[in-house]
Structures are given as C-alpha cells and as structure tokens.
PyMOL commands that place a pseudoatom at each C-alpha (Angstrom):
pseudoatom trace, name=CA, resn=MET, resi=1, chain=A, elem=C, hetatm=0, pos=[75.019, -50.380, 17.105]
pseudoatom trace, name=CA, resn=PRO, resi=2, chain=A, elem=C, hetatm=0, pos=[75.995, -50.189, 12.997]
pseudoatom trace, name=CA, resn=GLU, resi=3, chain=A, elem=C, hetatm=0, pos=[79.218, -51.888, 12.120]
pseudoatom trace, name=CA, resn=TYR, resi=4, chain=A, elem=C, hetatm=0, pos=[79.196, -48.910, 9.542]
pseudoatom trace, name=CA, resn=ASP, resi=5, chain=A, elem=C, hetatm=0, pos=[78.161, -45.383, 9.415]
pseudoatom trace, name=CA, resn=PRO, resi=6, chain=A, elem=C, hetatm=0, pos=[74.836, -45.361, 7.558]
pseudoatom trace, name=CA, resn=ARG, resi=7, chain=A, elem=C, hetatm=0, pos=[75.991, -42.138, 5.344]
pseudoatom trace, name=CA, resn=LEU, resi=8, chain=A, elem=C, hetatm=0, pos=[79.003, -44.810, 4.050]
pseudoatom trace, name=CA, resn=ILE, resi=9, chain=A, elem=C, hetatm=0, pos=[78.650, -45.241, 0.414]
pseudoatom trace, name=CA, resn=LEU, resi=10, chain=A, elem=C, hetatm=0, pos=[80.535, -47.997, -1.325]
pseudoatom trace, name=CA, resn=ASP, resi=11, chain=A, elem=C, hetatm=0, pos=[81.124, -48.472, -5.071]
pseudoatom trace, name=CA, resn=TYR, resi=12, chain=A, elem=C, hetatm=0, pos=[83.812, -49.654, -7.300]
pseudoatom trace, name=CA, resn=ALA, resi=13, chain=A, elem=C, hetatm=0, pos=[84.369, -50.625, -10.829]
pseudoatom trace, name=CA, resn=SER, resi=14, chain=A, elem=C, hetatm=0, pos=[85.379, -54.280, -11.229]
pseudoatom trace, name=CA, resn=PRO, resi=15, chain=A, elem=C, hetatm=0, pos=[88.678, -55.327, -12.783]
pseudoatom trace, name=CA, resn=VAL, resi=16, chain=A, elem=C, hetatm=0, pos=[86.941, -58.286, -14.406]
pseudoatom trace, name=CA, resn=GLU, resi=17, chain=A, elem=C, hetatm=0, pos=[85.887, -57.471, -17.700]
pseudoatom trace, name=CA, resn=ASP, resi=18, chain=A, elem=C, hetatm=0, pos=[82.121, -59.246, -18.225]
pseudoatom trace, name=CA, resn=ASP, resi=19, chain=A, elem=C, hetatm=0, pos=[82.516, -62.380, -20.434]
pseudoatom trace, name=CA, resn=ALA, resi=20, chain=A, elem=C, hetatm=0, pos=[79.439, -62.708, -22.429]
pseudoatom trace, name=CA, resn=GLU, resi=21, chain=A, elem=C, hetatm=0, pos=[80.658, -66.289, -24.280]
pseudoatom trace, name=CA, resn=MET, resi=22, chain=A, elem=C, hetatm=0, pos=[81.503, -67.365, -20.905]
pseudoatom trace, name=CA, resn=GLY, resi=23, chain=A, elem=C, hetatm=0, pos=[78.415, -66.707, -19.541]
pseudoatom trace, name=CA, resn=LEU, resi=24, chain=A, elem=C, hetatm=0, pos=[76.477, -68.290, -22.611]
pseudoatom trace, name=CA, resn=ARG, resi=25, chain=A, elem=C, hetatm=0, pos=[79.005, -71.513, -22.566]
pseudoatom trace, name=CA, resn=ALA, resi=26, chain=A, elem=C, hetatm=0, pos=[77.720, -71.966, -19.017]
pseudoatom trace, name=CA, resn=ALA, resi=27, chain=A, elem=C, hetatm=0, pos=[74.519, -71.744, -19.639]
pseudoatom trace, name=CA, resn=GLN, resi=28, chain=A, elem=C, hetatm=0, pos=[74.280, -74.079, -22.466]
pseudoatom trace, name=CA, resn=ALA, resi=29, chain=A, elem=C, hetatm=0, pos=[76.012, -76.441, -19.850]
pseudoatom trace, name=CA, resn=ALA, resi=30, chain=A, elem=C, hetatm=0, pos=[72.790, -76.255, -17.468]
pseudoatom trace, name=CA, resn=PRO, resi=31, chain=A, elem=C, hetatm=0, pos=[70.020, -74.671, -19.649]
pseudoatom trace, name=CA, resn=TRP, resi=32, chain=A, elem=C, hetatm=0, pos=[67.778, -75.125, -16.609]
pseudoatom trace, name=CA, resn=ALA, resi=33, chain=A, elem=C, hetatm=0, pos=[69.596, -72.504, -14.426]
pseudoatom trace, name=CA, resn=PRO, resi=34, chain=A, elem=C, hetatm=0, pos=[68.799, -69.234, -16.275]
pseudoatom trace, name=CA, resn=THR, resi=35, chain=A, elem=C, hetatm=0, pos=[65.132, -67.878, -16.264]
pseudoatom trace, name=CA, resn=VAL, resi=36, chain=A, elem=C, hetatm=0, pos=[63.460, -66.855, -19.482]
pseudoatom trace, name=CA, resn=ASP, resi=37, chain=A, elem=C, hetatm=0, pos=[64.469, -63.582, -18.937]
pseudoatom trace, name=CA, resn=GLU, resi=38, chain=A, elem=C, hetatm=0, pos=[67.975, -64.382, -18.478]
pseudoatom trace, name=CA, resn=TRP, resi=39, chain=A, elem=C, hetatm=0, pos=[68.190, -66.579, -21.971]
pseudoatom trace, name=CA, resn=ARG, resi=40, chain=A, elem=C, hetatm=0, pos=[66.302, -63.398, -23.609]
pseudoatom trace, name=CA, resn=VAL, resi=41, chain=A, elem=C, hetatm=0, pos=[68.861, -60.756, -22.289]
pseudoatom trace, name=CA, resn=MET, resi=42, chain=A, elem=C, hetatm=0, pos=[71.568, -63.409, -23.631]
pseudoatom trace, name=CA, resn=ALA, resi=43, chain=A, elem=C, hetatm=0, pos=[69.721, -63.125, -26.973]
pseudoatom trace, name=CA, resn=GLY, resi=44, chain=A, elem=C, hetatm=0, pos=[69.651, -59.412, -27.045]
pseudoatom trace, name=CA, resn=GLN, resi=45, chain=A, elem=C, hetatm=0, pos=[65.726, -59.394, -26.380]
pseudoatom trace, name=CA, resn=ALA, resi=46, chain=A, elem=C, hetatm=0, pos=[64.075, -57.528, -23.993]
pseudoatom trace, name=CA, resn=PRO, resi=47, chain=A, elem=C, hetatm=0, pos=[62.430, -59.497, -20.700]
pseudoatom trace, name=CA, resn=ALA, resi=48, chain=A, elem=C, hetatm=0, pos=[59.469, -60.915, -20.969]
pseudoatom trace, name=CA, resn=GLU, resi=49, chain=A, elem=C, hetatm=0, pos=[56.317, -58.661, -21.117]
pseudoatom trace, name=CA, resn=ASP, resi=50, chain=A, elem=C, hetatm=0, pos=[54.781, -61.315, -18.291]
pseudoatom trace, name=CA, resn=ALA, resi=51, chain=A, elem=C, hetatm=0, pos=[56.908, -60.832, -15.260]
pseudoatom trace, name=CA, resn=ALA, resi=52, chain=A, elem=C, hetatm=0, pos=[55.986, -64.346, -14.099]
pseudoatom trace, name=CA, resn=VAL, resi=53, chain=A, elem=C, hetatm=0, pos=[57.040, -65.886, -17.470]
pseudoatom trace, name=CA, resn=GLY, resi=54, chain=A, elem=C, hetatm=0, pos=[60.291, -64.070, -17.206]
pseudoatom trace, name=CA, resn=LYS, resi=55, chain=A, elem=C, hetatm=0, pos=[60.869, -66.019, -13.898]
pseudoatom trace, name=CA, resn=LEU, resi=56, chain=A, elem=C, hetatm=0, pos=[60.362, -69.678, -15.047]
pseudoatom trace, name=CA, resn=HIS, resi=57, chain=A, elem=C, hetatm=0, pos=[63.146, -72.071, -15.686]
pseudoatom trace, name=CA, resn=ALA, resi=58, chain=A, elem=C, hetatm=0, pos=[63.585, -74.675, -18.539]
pseudoatom trace, name=CA, resn=MET, resi=59, chain=A, elem=C, hetatm=0, pos=[62.499, -77.938, -17.357]
pseudoatom trace, name=CA, resn=ALA, resi=60, chain=A, elem=C, hetatm=0, pos=[65.410, -80.466, -18.246]
pseudoatom trace, name=CA, resn=THR, resi=61, chain=A, elem=C, hetatm=0, pos=[62.742, -83.300, -19.373]
pseudoatom trace, name=CA, resn=GLY, resi=62, chain=A, elem=C, hetatm=0, pos=[62.130, -82.068, -23.223]
pseudoatom trace, name=CA, resn=ILE, resi=63, chain=A, elem=C, hetatm=0, pos=[63.065, -78.251, -21.948]
pseudoatom trace, name=CA, resn=ARG, resi=64, chain=A, elem=C, hetatm=0, pos=[59.746, -77.045, -21.091]
pseudoatom trace, name=CA, resn=PHE, resi=65, chain=A, elem=C, hetatm=0, pos=[59.147, -74.050, -18.723]
pseudoatom trace, name=CA, resn=GLY, resi=66, chain=A, elem=C, hetatm=0, pos=[57.792, -73.993, -15.207]
pseudoatom trace, name=CA, resn=ASN, resi=67, chain=A, elem=C, hetatm=0, pos=[59.044, -73.085, -11.434]
pseudoatom trace, name=CA, resn=LEU, resi=68, chain=A, elem=C, hetatm=0, pos=[61.737, -75.352, -9.910]
pseudoatom trace, name=CA, resn=ASP, resi=69, chain=A, elem=C, hetatm=0, pos=[59.470, -75.342, -7.125]
pseudoatom trace, name=CA, resn=ASP, resi=70, chain=A, elem=C, hetatm=0, pos=[56.741, -77.314, -8.727]
pseudoatom trace, name=CA, resn=GLU, resi=71, chain=A, elem=C, hetatm=0, pos=[55.925, -80.986, -8.209]
pseudoatom trace, name=CA, resn=PRO, resi=72, chain=A, elem=C, hetatm=0, pos=[57.343, -83.030, -11.387]
pseudoatom trace, name=CA, resn=ALA, resi=73, chain=A, elem=C, hetatm=0, pos=[54.910, -84.673, -13.612]
pseudoatom trace, name=CA, resn=PRO, resi=74, chain=A, elem=C, hetatm=0, pos=[54.694, -88.265, -13.535]
pseudoatom trace, name=CA, resn=PRO, resi=75, chain=A, elem=C, hetatm=0, pos=[56.370, -90.299, -16.111]
pseudoatom trace, name=CA, resn=PRO, resi=76, chain=A, elem=C, hetatm=0, pos=[54.248, -91.369, -18.867]
pseudoatom trace, name=CA, resn=PRO, resi=77, chain=A, elem=C, hetatm=0, pos=[53.069, -95.074, -18.642]
pseudoatom trace, name=CA, resn=ALA, resi=78, chain=A, elem=C, hetatm=0, pos=[55.188, -97.591, -21.012]
pseudoatom trace, name=CA, resn=PRO, resi=79, chain=A, elem=C, hetatm=0, pos=[53.491, -98.668, -24.282]
pseudoatom trace, name=CA, resn=GLY, resi=80, chain=A, elem=C, hetatm=0, pos=[50.448, -100.647, -23.788]
pseudoatom trace, name=CA, resn=GLN, resi=81, chain=A, elem=C, hetatm=0, pos=[50.380, -99.952, -19.929]
pseudoatom trace, name=CA, resn=PRO, resi=82, chain=A, elem=C, hetatm=0, pos=[47.307, -98.042, -18.634]
pseudoatom trace, name=CA, resn=PRO, resi=83, chain=A, elem=C, hetatm=0, pos=[47.768, -94.734, -16.935]
pseudoatom trace, name=CA, resn=GLY, resi=84, chain=A, elem=C, hetatm=0, pos=[48.672, -95.063, -13.323]
pseudoatom trace, name=CA, resn=ALA, resi=85, chain=A, elem=C, hetatm=0, pos=[50.146, -98.788, -13.440]
pseudoatom trace, name=CA, resn=PRO, resi=86, chain=A, elem=C, hetatm=0, pos=[53.222, -99.458, -12.457]
pseudoatom trace, name=CA, resn=PRO, resi=87, chain=A, elem=C, hetatm=0, pos=[56.324, -99.417, -14.844]
pseudoatom trace, name=CA, resn=PRO, resi=88, chain=A, elem=C, hetatm=0, pos=[57.496, -102.978, -16.295]
pseudoatom trace, name=CA, resn=PRO, resi=89, chain=A, elem=C, hetatm=0, pos=[60.212, -104.865, -13.901]
pseudoatom trace, name=CA, resn=GLY, resi=90, chain=A, elem=C, hetatm=0, pos=[63.288, -104.254, -14.705]
pseudoatom trace, name=CA, resn=GLY, resi=91, chain=A, elem=C, hetatm=0, pos=[62.832, -100.327, -16.209]
pseudoatom trace, name=CA, resn=ARG, resi=92, chain=A, elem=C, hetatm=0, pos=[64.234, -99.352, -19.648]
pseudoatom trace, name=CA, resn=GLY, resi=93, chain=A, elem=C, hetatm=0, pos=[67.836, -99.939, -18.891]
pseudoatom trace, name=CA, resn=LEU, resi=94, chain=A, elem=C, hetatm=0, pos=[70.140, -100.509, -22.041]
pseudoatom trace, name=CA, resn=ALA, resi=95, chain=A, elem=C, hetatm=0, pos=[69.112, -104.126, -22.315]
pseudoatom trace, name=CA, resn=ALA, resi=96, chain=A, elem=C, hetatm=0, pos=[65.586, -102.941, -23.561]
pseudoatom trace, name=CA, resn=LEU, resi=97, chain=A, elem=C, hetatm=0, pos=[67.445, -101.233, -26.678]
pseudoatom trace, name=CA, resn=THR, resi=98, chain=A, elem=C, hetatm=0, pos=[67.305, -102.778, -29.838]
pseudoatom trace, name=CA, resn=ALA, resi=99, chain=A, elem=C, hetatm=0, pos=[70.606, -103.333, -31.541]
pseudoatom trace, name=CA, resn=ASP, resi=100, chain=A, elem=C, hetatm=0, pos=[70.449, -100.065, -33.705]
pseudoatom trace, name=CA, resn=GLU, resi=101, chain=A, elem=C, hetatm=0, pos=[69.178, -98.215, -30.932]
pseudoatom trace, name=CA, resn=LEU, resi=102, chain=A, elem=C, hetatm=0, pos=[72.423, -99.349, -29.228]
pseudoatom trace, name=CA, resn=ALA, resi=103, chain=A, elem=C, hetatm=0, pos=[74.641, -98.686, -31.982]
pseudoatom trace, name=CA, resn=ASP, resi=104, chain=A, elem=C, hetatm=0, pos=[72.896, -95.185, -32.003]
pseudoatom trace, name=CA, resn=LEU, resi=105, chain=A, elem=C, hetatm=0, pos=[73.762, -94.642, -28.407]
pseudoatom trace, name=CA, resn=ARG, resi=106, chain=A, elem=C, hetatm=0, pos=[77.554, -95.796, -28.807]
pseudoatom trace, name=CA, resn=ARG, resi=107, chain=A, elem=C, hetatm=0, pos=[78.076, -93.454, -32.073]
pseudoatom trace, name=CA, resn=LEU, resi=108, chain=A, elem=C, hetatm=0, pos=[76.478, -90.333, -29.912]
pseudoatom trace, name=CA, resn=ALA, resi=109, chain=A, elem=C, hetatm=0, pos=[79.144, -91.177, -26.700]
pseudoatom trace, name=CA, resn=ALA, resi=110, chain=A, elem=C, hetatm=0, pos=[81.762, -91.647, -28.827]
pseudoatom trace, name=CA, resn=LYS, resi=111, chain=A, elem=C, hetatm=0, pos=[81.336, -88.239, -31.030]
pseudoatom trace, name=CA, resn=MET, resi=112, chain=A, elem=C, hetatm=0, pos=[80.641, -86.624, -27.266]
pseudoatom trace, name=CA, resn=GLU, resi=113, chain=A, elem=C, hetatm=0, pos=[84.273, -87.934, -26.261]
pseudoatom trace, name=CA, resn=ARG, resi=114, chain=A, elem=C, hetatm=0, pos=[85.908, -86.265, -29.393]
pseudoatom trace, name=CA, resn=ARG, resi=115, chain=A, elem=C, hetatm=0, pos=[84.171, -82.493, -28.160]
pseudoatom trace, name=CA, resn=PRO, resi=116, chain=A, elem=C, hetatm=0, pos=[86.820, -80.571, -27.471]
for i in range(1, 116): cmd.bond("trace and resi %d" % i, "trace and resi %d" % (i + 1))
show_as sticks, trace
zoom trace
C-alpha cells in the first residue's frame, strides 16, 4: 500500500537563495569533490561534450582527473631507485628536507596561519 496517493504532486520554492560564492569556496576547499562538469558550470561553461569526461573528479595528487573508484597509481621510485624497489627506510619526512626547503615550508605555514 503506497504511503501517499500517486496523483499527489509536491513542489515548493526554496526560501534559501543559491549562494554561488559559497559553493565556489567549498569547491576550492575540496577540489577533488566536484566533477569536471560541476567545475565547468561554476566557470559558466557548458558541460563537457563527452559525458564520461564530465563525470570525472580531480585527483588530489597533482590534480589529475580520474574516477574515484580507480585504484591509485603506485608512487614513483625515489631518485636512484629502480622501479618497483621498496622505499628507502625512514621515508621522506621533515628530516630529509634541506635547510632551505625547511625554511620555505615554515614560511608557507606561517603565511597559511595568517589567512582569514
């Protein structure tokens, strides 16, 4: 037994206005979340001609586009390592940075803390 009469039509006007600026800020905070088509609409462009391309998401590493269900590619080998070799012990933590790289990282972190 249906919960409502199938002839019932429910429609209403939303009292909340669409906030495009807020939508853009949310998309910029998580650029992998919107699809290619959603990014295109925010930019005032038509959806992609290829529907499969329009459904792709930006992948967070280097911002490449792909399906969220795809298996991520293995990381590239460390310099001087043959492909498929295990990473060197200790990984590439902060201790692996040069003094200049560490200073750049600290400047960037300080700049990010000052952002509104």
